All heavy atoms as an XYZ file, in Angstrom:
806
protein
N       0.823     -1.182      0.000
C       0.000      0.000      0.000
C       0.877      1.260      0.000
O       0.605      2.179     -0.746
C      -0.884     -0.057      1.242
C      -2.235      0.573      1.176
S      -3.308      0.255     -0.197
C      -3.974     -1.331      0.163
N       1.894      1.256      0.861
C       2.784      2.425      0.911
C       3.556      2.571     -0.390
O       3.798      3.693     -0.845
C       3.720      2.315      2.108
C       3.007      2.495      3.427
C       3.919      2.339      4.633
O       5.147      2.228      4.456
O       3.395      2.330      5.753
N       3.929      1.435     -0.988
C       4.630      1.494     -2.276
C       3.727      2.074     -3.355
O       4.198      2.802     -4.228
C       5.120      0.107     -2.689
C       6.300     -0.348     -1.860
O       7.031      0.470     -1.307
N       6.481     -1.648     -1.755
N       2.435      1.746     -3.300
C       1.498      2.304     -4.269
C       1.401      3.820     -4.112
O       1.323      4.542     -5.107
C       0.111      1.675     -4.101
C       0.055      0.232     -4.576
C      -1.287     -0.395     -4.310
O      -1.828     -0.269     -3.214
N      -1.833     -1.073     -5.307
N       1.418      4.288     -2.876
C       1.397      5.735     -2.641
C       2.649      6.403     -3.209
O       2.566      7.486     -3.811
C       1.271      6.037     -1.143
C      -0.122      5.927     -0.540
C      -0.049      6.002      0.982
C      -1.021      7.028     -1.070
N       3.799      5.758     -3.038
C       5.038      6.324     -3.580
C       4.996      6.366     -5.102
O       5.385      7.363     -5.716
C       6.239      5.500     -3.108
C       6.567      5.684     -1.646
C       7.733      4.824     -1.240
C       7.988      4.933      0.255
N       9.083      4.061      0.702
N       4.519      5.269     -5.715
C       4.427      5.235     -7.178
C       3.451      6.288     -7.689
O       3.701      6.942     -8.704
C       4.012      3.840     -7.649
C       5.129      2.816     -7.555
C       4.807      1.542     -8.332
N       3.584      0.893     -7.900
C       3.502     -0.023     -6.940
N       4.583     -0.410     -6.306
N       2.346     -0.567     -6.629
N       2.347      6.459     -6.969
C       1.364      7.476     -7.343
C       1.994      8.862     -7.293
O       1.812      9.680     -8.204
C       0.148      7.404     -6.419
C      -0.944      8.448     -6.648
C      -1.597      8.252     -8.016
C      -1.985      8.373     -5.544
N       2.780      9.120     -6.239
C       3.460     10.412     -6.115
C       4.430     10.652     -7.262
O       4.494     11.759     -7.811
N       5.176      9.607     -7.616
C       6.116      9.753     -8.745
C       5.367     10.022    -10.048
O       5.797     10.859    -10.865
C       6.962      8.489     -8.877
C       8.094      8.448     -7.885
C       9.059      7.304     -8.185
N       9.332      6.650     -6.913
C       9.072      5.392     -6.606
N       8.558      4.582     -7.484
N       9.343      4.918     -5.425
N       4.244      9.314    -10.250
C       3.462      9.513    -11.467
C       2.897     10.936    -11.513
O       2.852     11.561    -12.575
C       2.340      8.481    -11.545
N       2.504     11.442    -10.351
C       1.977     12.808    -10.283
C       3.079     13.815    -10.627
O       2.859     14.745    -11.414
C       1.411     13.078     -8.889
C       0.931     14.492     -8.681
C      -0.200     14.966     -9.334
C       1.616     15.358     -7.830
C      -0.644     16.260     -9.138
C       1.176     16.651     -7.627
C       0.043     17.102     -8.285
O      -0.391     18.386     -8.089
N       4.255     13.612    -10.059
C       5.377     14.509    -10.332
C       5.732     14.470    -11.825
O       6.082     15.490    -12.423
C       6.603     14.141     -9.457
C       7.855     14.872     -9.919
C       6.313     14.455     -7.994
N       5.610     13.290    -12.409
C       5.918     13.147    -13.840
C       4.811     13.705    -14.732
O       4.935     13.699    -15.951
C       6.143     11.672    -14.190
C       7.447     11.133    -13.616
O       8.321     11.941    -13.230
O       7.591      9.891    -13.550
N       3.719     14.178    -14.130
C       2.641     14.784    -14.904
C       1.636     13.792    -15.457
O       0.839     14.137    -16.335
N       1.629     12.570    -14.974
C       0.714     11.562    -15.494
C      -0.687     11.657    -14.877
O      -1.621     11.058    -15.394
C       1.290     10.154    -15.261
C       2.653      9.893    -15.925
C       3.192      8.531    -15.523
C       2.527      9.983    -17.444
N      -0.829     12.393    -13.787
C      -2.121     12.575    -13.126
C      -2.400     14.064    -12.982
O      -1.500     14.854    -12.693
C      -2.123     11.961    -11.717
C      -2.245     10.463    -11.684
C      -1.112      9.669    -11.560
C      -3.483      9.837    -11.751
C      -1.207      8.286    -11.516
C      -3.587      8.464    -11.704
C      -2.455      7.682    -11.590
O      -2.557      6.328    -11.553
N      -3.675     14.421    -13.145
C      -4.088     15.801    -12.856
C      -4.179     15.942    -11.340
O      -4.164     14.943    -10.606
C      -5.454     16.082    -13.496
O      -6.457     15.304    -12.844
N      -4.293     17.175    -10.867
C      -4.414     17.408     -9.424
C      -5.601     16.643     -8.837
O      -5.487     16.000     -7.798
C      -4.575     18.907     -9.126
C      -3.300     19.695     -9.388
O      -2.228     19.064     -9.538
O      -3.382     20.936     -9.426
N      -6.738     16.727     -9.497
C      -7.949     16.072     -9.010
C      -7.814     14.556     -8.961
O      -8.189     13.921     -7.975
N      -7.281     13.980    -10.050
C      -7.095     12.526    -10.086
C      -6.098     12.070     -9.024
O      -6.312     11.063     -8.353
C      -6.614     12.070    -11.467
C      -7.696     12.170    -12.532
O      -8.885     12.211    -12.166
O      -7.337     12.202    -13.723
N      -5.023     12.818     -8.891
C      -4.006     12.466     -7.888
C      -4.597     12.495     -6.480
O      -4.428     11.552     -5.702
C      -2.816     13.428     -7.973
C      -1.875     13.309     -6.800
C      -1.007     12.221     -6.693
C      -1.870     14.270     -5.794
C      -0.158     12.093     -5.606
C      -1.023     14.151     -4.706
C      -0.166     13.065     -4.616
O       0.671     12.942     -3.530
N      -5.314     13.578     -6.155
C      -5.898     13.693     -4.814
C      -6.911     12.574     -4.547
O      -6.945     12.012     -3.457
C      -6.558     15.065     -4.620
C      -5.525     16.162     -4.484
O      -4.432     15.941     -3.975
N      -5.863     17.348     -4.956
N      -7.721     12.246     -5.553
C      -8.701     11.175     -5.388
C      -7.992      9.836     -5.150
O      -8.343      9.095     -4.226
C      -9.603     11.078     -6.625
C     -10.563      9.930     -6.554
C     -11.716     10.030     -5.792
C     -10.312      8.754     -7.240
C     -12.605      8.966     -5.705
C     -11.187      7.680     -7.155
C     -12.338      7.791     -6.394
N      -7.000      9.518     -5.981
C      -6.266      8.250     -5.842
C      -5.523      8.184     -4.506
O      -5.513      7.155     -3.834
C      -5.264      8.077     -6.993
C      -5.892      7.843     -8.340
C      -6.597      6.500     -8.419
O      -6.243      5.544     -7.744
N      -7.626      6.442     -9.243
N      -4.926      9.297     -4.111
C      -4.178      9.329     -2.852
C      -5.116      9.103     -1.673
O      -4.803      8.317     -0.763
C      -3.447     10.665     -2.697
C      -2.611     10.726     -1.439
C      -1.890     12.051     -1.306
C      -1.151     12.084      0.022
N      -0.616     13.386      0.333
N      -6.253      9.787     -1.656
C      -7.206      9.613     -0.565
C      -7.736      8.183     -0.517
O      -7.917      7.612      0.555
C      -8.355     10.605     -0.689
C      -7.975     12.019     -0.343
C      -9.122     13.001     -0.586
O     -10.114     12.681     -1.225
N      -8.955     14.214     -0.073
N      -7.972      7.601     -1.667
C      -8.457      6.230     -1.738
C      -7.428      5.254     -1.151
O      -7.765      4.399     -0.323
C      -8.767      5.869     -3.192
O      -9.149      4.525     -3.290
N      -6.188      5.397     -1.572
C      -5.125      4.527     -1.046
C      -4.894      4.761      0.442
O      -4.695      3.816      1.201
C      -3.821      4.747     -1.824
C      -3.790      4.191     -3.245
C      -2.533      4.686     -3.970
C      -3.840      2.675     -3.233
N      -4.930      6.006      0.872
C      -4.721      6.315      2.285
C      -5.847      5.740      3.139
O      -5.603      5.228      4.229
C      -4.615      7.830      2.492
C      -4.141      8.223      3.868
C      -2.731      7.735      4.170
O      -1.804      7.931      3.399
N      -2.562      7.072      5.299
N      -7.070      5.784      2.639
C      -8.202      5.199      3.375
C      -8.031      3.693      3.531
O      -8.298      3.132      4.590
C      -9.517      5.492      2.652
O      -9.805      6.847      2.704
N      -7.589      3.028      2.467
C      -7.337      1.586      2.546
C      -6.233      1.296      3.556
O      -6.341      0.371      4.359
C      -6.941      1.030      1.180
C      -8.083      0.889      0.212
C      -7.633      0.272     -1.100
O      -6.971     -0.786     -1.055
O      -7.946      0.845     -2.146
N      -5.188      2.073      3.511
C      -4.056      1.882      4.420
C      -4.476      2.102      5.868
O      -4.123      1.331      6.756
C      -2.914      2.834      4.045
C      -1.605      2.690      4.779
C      -1.010      1.298      4.560
C      -0.611      3.737      4.316
N      -5.255      3.142      6.121
C      -5.721      3.437      7.478
C      -6.652      2.352      8.010
O      -6.739      2.132      9.212
C      -6.433      4.784      7.532
C      -5.488      5.956      7.300
O      -4.257      5.764      7.408
O      -5.984      7.058      6.988
N      -7.359      1.657      7.106
C      -8.298      0.634      7.512
C      -7.677     -0.719      7.794
O      -8.340     -1.618      8.295
N      -6.401     -0.870      7.457
C      -5.749     -2.159      7.693
C      -5.535     -2.386      9.179
O      -5.204     -1.471      9.925
C      -4.399     -2.217      6.971
C      -4.432     -2.207      5.456
C      -3.018     -2.168      4.900
C      -5.169     -3.426      4.924
N      -5.706     -3.632      9.605
C      -5.461     -4.013     10.993
C      -4.084     -4.651     11.043
O      -3.772     -5.548     10.279
C      -6.527     -5.017     11.489
C      -6.192     -5.520     12.874
C      -7.897     -4.385     11.448
N      -3.266     -4.174     11.953
C      -1.930     -4.725     12.118
C      -2.042     -5.927     13.052
O      -2.406     -5.767     14.217
C      -0.962     -3.677     12.685
C      -0.909     -2.478     11.741
C       0.423     -4.260     12.910
C      -0.205     -1.276     12.303
N      -1.760     -7.147     12.550
C      -1.959     -8.346     13.365
C      -1.239     -8.311     14.703
O      -1.791     -8.729     15.708
C      -1.422     -9.469     12.486
C      -1.488     -8.950     11.101
C      -1.295     -7.457     11.224
N       0.006     -7.825     14.733
C       0.749     -7.804     15.990
C       0.081     -6.905     17.022
O      -0.009     -7.241     18.185
C       2.194     -7.345     15.780
C       3.038     -8.310     14.975
C       2.894     -8.119     13.481
O       2.558     -7.016     13.037
O       3.099     -9.097     12.744
N      -0.394     -5.754     16.562
C      -1.051     -4.833     17.486
C      -2.348     -5.434     17.992
O      -2.674     -5.329     19.170
C      -1.303     -3.488     16.806
N      -3.100     -6.070     17.096
C      -4.339     -6.711     17.497
C      -4.059     -7.846     18.479
O      -4.756     -7.993     19.481
C      -5.078     -7.227     16.260
C      -6.500     -7.627     16.559
O      -7.165     -6.904     17.324
O      -6.951     -8.656     16.032
N      -3.045     -8.645     18.216
C      -2.684     -9.742     19.109
C      -2.234     -9.205     20.466
O      -2.573     -9.765     21.511
C      -1.588    -10.596     18.480
N      -1.490     -8.115     20.469
C      -1.040     -7.519     21.727
C      -2.225     -6.990     22.535
O      -2.262     -7.130     23.760
C      -0.036     -6.399     21.460
N      -3.200     -6.417     21.849
C      -4.399     -5.927     22.524
C      -5.162     -7.086     23.154
O      -5.588     -7.006     24.310
C      -5.310     -5.175     21.526
O      -4.570     -4.084     20.975
C      -6.563     -4.659     22.196
N      -5.307     -8.167     22.408
C      -5.994     -9.349     22.933
C      -5.218     -9.951     24.100
O      -5.804    -10.396     25.087
C      -6.201    -10.389     21.831
C      -7.240     -9.992     20.815
C      -8.607     -9.723     21.429
O      -9.079    -10.536     22.247
O      -9.207     -8.682     21.098
N      -3.898     -9.953     23.996
C      -3.062    -10.461     25.088
C      -3.277     -9.628     26.349
O      -3.386    -10.171     27.449
C      -1.587    -10.443     24.678
N      -3.334     -8.319     26.186
C      -3.567     -7.433     27.329
C      -4.909     -7.698     27.985
O      -5.012     -7.735     29.209
N      -5.934     -7.925     27.167
C      -7.265     -8.228     27.719
C      -7.251     -9.542     28.497
O      -7.864     -9.648     29.556
C      -8.294     -8.295     26.598
C      -8.672     -6.953     26.053
C      -9.873     -7.052     25.124
N     -10.044     -5.789     24.444
C     -10.026     -5.636     23.130
N      -9.894     -6.676     22.346
N     -10.168     -4.448     22.590
N      -6.556    -10.530     27.942
C      -6.469    -11.826     28.620
C      -5.789    -11.670     29.979
O      -6.270    -12.179     30.986
C      -5.711    -12.838     27.764
C      -5.480    -14.209     28.397
C      -6.798    -14.919     28.656
C      -4.583    -15.056     27.530
N      -4.694    -10.944     30.014
C      -3.958    -10.765     31.266
C      -4.786     -9.973     32.274
O      -4.772    -10.275     33.464
C      -2.580    -10.112     31.007
C      -1.908     -9.706     32.296
C      -1.695    -11.062     30.218
N      -5.520     -8.974     31.812
C      -6.380     -8.206     32.722
C      -7.409     -9.095     33.415
O      -7.727     -8.898     34.587
C      -7.120     -7.104     31.955
C      -6.288     -5.902     31.639
C      -7.066     -4.854     30.851
O      -8.161     -5.139     30.337
O      -6.555     -3.731     30.752
N      -7.920    -10.068     32.682
C      -8.959    -10.949     33.222
C      -8.401    -12.259     33.766
O      -9.171    -13.123     34.194
C     -10.003    -11.256     32.141
C     -10.720    -10.010     31.680
O     -11.114     -9.190     32.500
N     -10.876     -9.853     30.389
N      -7.083    -12.413     33.758
C      -6.474    -13.680     34.145
C      -6.837    -14.146     35.558
O      -7.155    -15.324     35.728
C      -4.957    -13.619     33.963
C      -4.218    -14.948     34.076
C      -4.745    -15.961     33.078
C      -2.736    -14.734     33.873
N      -6.836    -13.292     36.569
C      -7.189    -13.794     37.910
C      -8.574    -14.447     37.961
O      -8.734    -15.525     38.531
C      -7.126    -12.546     38.790
C      -6.181    -11.634     38.088
C      -6.409    -11.893     36.622
N      -9.558    -13.810     37.342
C     -10.911    -14.367     37.330
C     -10.976    -15.642     36.496
O     -11.604    -16.631     36.891
C     -11.925    -13.350     36.795
C     -12.085    -12.113     37.652
C     -11.038    -11.041     37.348
O     -10.433    -11.060     36.268
O     -10.818    -10.190     38.225
N     -10.327    -15.608     35.320
C     -10.316    -16.788     34.454
C      -9.660    -17.969     35.156
O     -10.157    -19.089     35.125
C      -9.573    -16.484     33.146
C     -10.242    -15.509     32.187
C      -9.286    -15.136     31.064
C     -11.521    -16.106     31.625
N      -8.520    -17.713     35.803
C      -7.763    -18.770     36.473
C      -8.572    -19.378     37.624
O      -8.610    -20.594     37.789
C      -6.432    -18.226     36.977
C      -5.473    -19.300     37.369
C      -5.247    -19.782     38.617
C      -4.616    -20.024     36.501
N      -4.291    -20.759     38.579
C      -3.886    -20.929     37.291
C      -4.382    -19.989     35.118
C      -2.948    -21.806     36.752
C      -3.450    -20.858     34.592
C      -2.748    -21.750     35.399
N      -9.221    -18.521     38.388
C     -10.001    -19.003     39.537
C     -11.162    -19.891     39.102
O     -11.498    -20.860     39.789
C     -10.516    -17.815     40.354
N     -11.749    -19.591     37.965
C     -12.912    -20.346     37.498
C     -12.541    -21.539     36.608
O     -13.397    -22.349     36.287
C     -13.851    -19.415     36.737
N     -11.271    -21.654     36.232
C     -10.860    -22.667     35.260
C     -10.593    -24.025     35.907
O     -10.099    -24.099     37.033
C      -9.597    -22.190     34.536
N     -10.904    -25.081     35.146
C     -10.500    -26.413     35.586
C      -9.069    -26.654     35.098
O      -8.457    -25.779     34.460
C     -11.475    -27.492     35.091
C     -11.543    -27.598     33.562
O     -10.577    -27.211     32.872
O     -12.584    -28.077     33.056
N      -8.519    -27.816     35.370
C      -7.113    -28.085     35.042
C      -6.830    -27.961     33.547
O      -5.826    -27.366     33.142
C      -6.719    -29.478     35.550
C      -5.252    -29.835     35.479
C      -4.408    -28.843     36.277
C      -5.022    -31.250     35.991
N      -7.702    -28.477     32.702
C      -7.507    -28.399     31.241
C      -7.576    -26.951     30.765
O      -6.794    -26.527     29.904
C      -8.541    -29.259     30.515
C      -8.472    -29.173     29.004
C      -7.131    -29.572     28.398
O      -6.376    -30.338     29.022
O      -6.826    -29.096     27.287
N      -8.472    -26.166     31.297
C      -8.583    -24.757     30.903
C      -7.350    -23.973     31.352
O      -6.868    -23.102     30.628
C      -9.857    -24.151     31.488
C     -11.121    -24.711     30.846
C     -12.375    -24.357     31.612
O     -12.352    -24.193     32.828
N     -13.497    -24.251     30.903
N      -6.822    -24.284     32.519
C      -5.588    -23.630     32.988
C      -4.426    -23.989     32.062
O      -3.612    -23.134     31.727
C      -5.273    -24.050     34.423
C      -6.211    -23.424     35.435
C      -5.906    -23.894     36.842
C      -6.881    -23.258     37.832
N      -6.655    -23.685     39.202
N      -4.369    -25.249     31.649
C      -3.329    -25.679     30.712
C      -3.415    -24.890     29.414
O      -2.427    -24.411     28.881
C      -3.479    -27.180     30.461
C      -2.480    -27.777     29.510
C      -2.794    -29.263     29.325
N      -2.609    -29.887     28.075
C      -2.837    -29.475     26.856
N      -3.291    -28.286     26.649
N      -2.624    -30.202     25.786
N      -4.642    -24.715     28.890
C      -4.814    -23.954     27.646
C      -4.436    -22.488     27.829
O      -3.880    -21.867     26.925
C      -6.252    -24.095     27.146
C      -6.517    -25.452     26.517
C      -7.792    -25.470     25.724
N      -8.901    -24.909     26.484
C     -10.034    -25.530     26.714
N     -10.254    -26.721     26.249
N     -10.994    -24.937     27.406
N      -4.744    -21.920     28.986
C      -4.338    -20.532     29.255
C      -2.816    -20.399     29.213
O      -2.275    -19.471     28.614
C      -4.866    -20.069     30.610
C      -6.336    -19.670     30.672
C      -6.775    -19.496     32.121
C      -6.590    -18.401     29.885
N      -2.122    -21.326     29.858
C      -0.654    -21.282     29.883
C      -0.100    -21.473     28.478
O       0.810    -20.746     28.051
C      -0.091    -22.337     30.859
C       1.410    -22.473     30.712
C      -0.458    -21.980     32.289
N      -0.648    -22.414     27.716
C      -0.190    -22.658     26.343
C      -0.439    -21.435     25.464
O       0.349    -21.139     24.571
C      -0.876    -23.912     25.763
C      -0.325    -25.163     26.439
C      -0.708    -24.001     24.260
C      -1.076    -26.433     26.112
N      -1.507    -20.714     25.729
C      -1.814    -19.509     24.966
C      -0.764    -18.423     25.195
O      -0.411    -17.688     24.277
C      -3.204    -18.961     25.371
O      -4.179    -19.950     25.074
C      -3.536    -17.681     24.640
N      -0.234    -18.338     26.410
C       0.684    -17.256     26.762
C       2.159    -17.606     26.605
O       2.974    -16.715     26.383
C       0.435    -16.827     28.209
C      -0.921    -16.204     28.433
S      -1.147    -15.581     30.102
C      -1.118    -17.080     31.063
N       2.527    -18.879     26.728
C       3.942    -19.251     26.792
C       4.353    -20.200     25.683
O       3.610    -21.112     25.323
C       4.254    -19.905     28.146
C       3.920    -19.089     29.399
C       4.220    -19.911     30.641
C       4.673    -17.771     29.407
N       5.568    -19.984     25.176
C       6.172    -20.917     24.229
C       6.920    -22.026     24.963
O       7.002    -23.142     24.478
C       7.153    -20.195     23.291
C       6.456    -19.600     22.081
O       5.410    -20.138     21.665
O       6.968    -18.603     21.544
N       7.484    -21.698     26.120
C       8.270    -22.692     26.856
C       8.303    -22.355     28.343
O       8.216    -21.191     28.734
C       9.700    -22.732     26.320
N       8.436    -23.400     29.138
C       8.628    -23.279     30.584
C       9.851    -24.140     30.913
O       9.906    -25.314     30.562
C       7.403    -23.789     31.378
C       7.677    -23.743     32.871
C       6.162    -22.981     31.024
N      10.840    -23.547     31.564
C      12.075    -24.255     31.894
C      12.067    -24.595     33.383
O      11.895    -23.718     34.225
C      13.288    -23.395     31.543
C      13.313    -23.046     30.066
C      12.779    -21.841     29.606
C      13.843    -23.933     29.147
C      12.776    -21.530     28.258
C      13.854    -23.629     27.789
C      13.317    -22.434     27.356
O      13.317    -22.133     26.028
N      12.255    -25.881     33.663
C      12.196    -26.374     35.034
C      13.525    -27.030     35.382
O      14.043    -27.852     34.632
C      11.049    -27.400     35.191
C      10.985    -27.917     36.617
C       9.714    -26.786     34.778
N      14.077    -26.654     36.531
C      15.290    -27.291     37.063
C      14.831    -28.480     37.901
O      14.364    -28.319     39.023
C      16.078    -26.301     37.913
C      17.337    -26.913     38.513
O      17.545    -28.137     38.383
O      18.105    -26.151     39.119
N      14.954    -29.671     37.336
C      14.474    -30.869     38.024
C      15.524    -31.475     38.951
O      15.187    -32.270     39.819
C      14.039    -31.918     36.993
C      12.839    -31.487     36.178
S      11.372    -31.181     37.178
C      10.957    -32.817     37.711
N      16.793    -31.083     38.779
C      17.850    -31.692     39.586
C      18.044    -31.004     40.932
O      18.108    -31.659     41.963
C      19.166    -31.690     38.820
C      19.176    -32.664     37.659
C      20.537    -32.712     37.012
C      20.525    -33.749     35.901
N      21.816    -33.853     35.233
N      18.159    -29.685     40.924
C      18.518    -28.971     42.147
C      17.299    -28.310     42.795
O      16.919    -28.641     43.910
C      19.612    -27.919     41.859
C      19.974    -27.164     43.113
C      20.846    -28.583     41.252
N      16.712    -27.370     42.100
C      15.647    -26.560     42.693
C      14.263    -27.205     42.616
O      13.393    -26.880     43.411
C      15.587    -25.197     42.001
C      16.816    -24.357     42.202
C      16.648    -23.028     41.515
C      17.887    -22.176     41.682
N      17.769    -20.886     41.020
N      14.067    -28.057     41.622
C      12.744    -28.645     41.372
C      11.679    -27.542     41.279
O      10.635    -27.607     41.919
C      12.382    -29.657     42.434
C      13.276    -30.853     42.431
C      12.747    -31.918     43.377
N      13.635    -33.054     43.367
C      13.429    -34.168     42.656
N      12.370    -34.275     41.913
N      14.290    -35.151     42.719
N      12.018    -26.544     40.487
C      11.120    -25.397     40.337
C      11.277    -24.793     38.947
O      12.264    -25.038     38.251
C      11.448    -24.339     41.391
N      10.316    -23.962     38.568
C      10.394    -23.221     37.309
C      11.510    -22.190     37.444
O      11.544    -21.418     38.401
C       9.044    -22.530     37.001
C       9.165    -21.627     35.785
C       7.946    -23.559     36.811
N      12.432    -22.191     36.484
C      13.550    -21.255     36.536
C      13.471    -20.185     35.444
O      14.136    -19.157     35.541
C      14.908    -21.990     36.455
C      15.124    -22.827     37.698
C      15.017    -22.836     35.199
N      12.664    -20.426     34.418
C      12.523    -19.437     33.345
C      11.286    -19.767     32.518
O      10.827    -20.910     32.503
C      13.755    -19.418     32.456
N      10.782    -18.748     31.846
C       9.682    -18.932     30.910
C      10.009    -18.182     29.624
O      10.795    -17.230     29.629
C       8.333    -18.435     31.477
C       8.402    -16.949     31.814
C       7.895    -19.269     32.663
C       7.064    -16.336     32.169
N       9.399    -18.609     28.536
C       9.535    -17.910     27.257
C       8.129    -17.559     26.782
O       7.397    -18.414     26.293
C      10.238    -18.799     26.229
C      10.417    -18.123     24.892
C      11.091    -19.042     23.897
C      11.185    -18.360     22.543
N      11.632    -19.296     21.518
N       7.719    -16.293     26.962
C       6.370    -15.897     26.543
C       6.244    -15.830     25.022
O       7.235    -15.615     24.315
C       6.193    -14.519     27.157
C       7.548    -14.029     27.451
C       8.452    -15.215     27.583
N       5.038    -16.018     24.533
C       4.773    -15.834     23.108
C       4.870    -14.344     22.797
O       4.725    -13.499     23.680
C       3.404    -16.386     22.752
C       3.380    -17.903     22.868
C       2.142    -18.499     22.291
C       2.293    -20.021     22.396
N       1.207    -20.748     21.832
N       5.131    -14.022     21.548
C       5.412    -12.642     21.129
C       4.416    -11.601     21.647
O       4.839    -10.571     22.183
C       5.528    -12.569     19.617
N       3.099    -11.813     21.533
C       2.185    -10.764     22.013
C       2.265    -10.520     23.517
O       1.901     -9.452     23.995
C       0.794    -11.296     21.638
C       1.026    -12.309     20.587
C       2.380    -12.886     20.854
N       2.755    -11.508     24.273
C       2.819    -11.386     25.724
C       4.173    -10.890     26.231
O       4.312    -10.613     27.418
C       2.493    -12.745     26.378
C       1.068    -13.171     26.173
C       0.713    -13.935     25.074
C       0.081    -12.787     27.052
C      -0.601    -14.315     24.868
C      -1.242    -13.168     26.862
C      -1.578    -13.940     25.761
N       5.160    -10.781     25.362
C       6.505    -10.378     25.802
C       6.520     -9.051     26.572
O       7.126     -8.973     27.626
C       7.474    -10.356     24.632
C       7.939    -11.714     24.248
S       9.232    -11.621     23.003
C       9.478    -13.342     22.717
N       5.863     -8.000     26.078
C       5.887     -6.737     26.836
C       5.305     -6.888     28.239
O       5.769     -6.252     29.177
C       5.048     -5.789     25.995
C       5.041     -6.368     24.626
C       5.159     -7.856     24.808
N       4.312     -7.718     28.374
C       3.675     -7.913     29.679
C       4.628     -8.597     30.651
O       4.748     -8.196     31.805
C       2.375     -8.722     29.519
C       1.384     -7.928     28.669
C       1.780     -9.093     30.870
C       0.231     -8.722     28.123
N       5.333     -9.606     30.178
C       6.249    -10.344     31.042
C       7.541     -9.586     31.301
O       8.260     -9.894     32.243
C       6.532    -11.739     30.465
C       5.414    -12.714     30.689
C       4.472    -12.951     29.702
C       5.288    -13.361     31.905
C       3.434    -13.847     29.913
C       4.250    -14.259     32.133
C       3.319    -14.493     31.135
N       7.870     -8.604     30.463
C       9.078     -7.802     30.697
C       8.903     -6.889     31.903
O       9.866     -6.493     32.522
C       9.417     -6.988     29.448
C       9.992     -7.837     28.330
C      10.218     -7.051     27.063
O       9.832     -5.873     26.973
O      10.761     -7.655     26.118
N       7.681     -6.540     32.217
C       7.399     -5.681     33.354
C       7.692     -6.467     34.596
O       8.393     -6.175     35.460
C       5.919     -5.224     33.359
C       5.598     -4.462     34.614
C       5.639     -4.388     32.136
């Protein structure tokens, strides 16, 4: 979409479009571009909503639902089985990374 806007600008500079045609085409392309949903941003928004409601969801969830919640948020869980017998690290999925960095 952005490349189309650049090509349109070059064509306008080269005199291939009148002012009216250029403005109409530019507004049309800009409207399409503004209407696009960025998947990462949408996923991050959904991740934020999930985390906001996590205490209530977790309290009401059975074991399988808790497992699905964890799988939704994490790519990996690292457990030290020899010494600590505890979780030592986690790897959140991309949309959840900002949340876990806090």
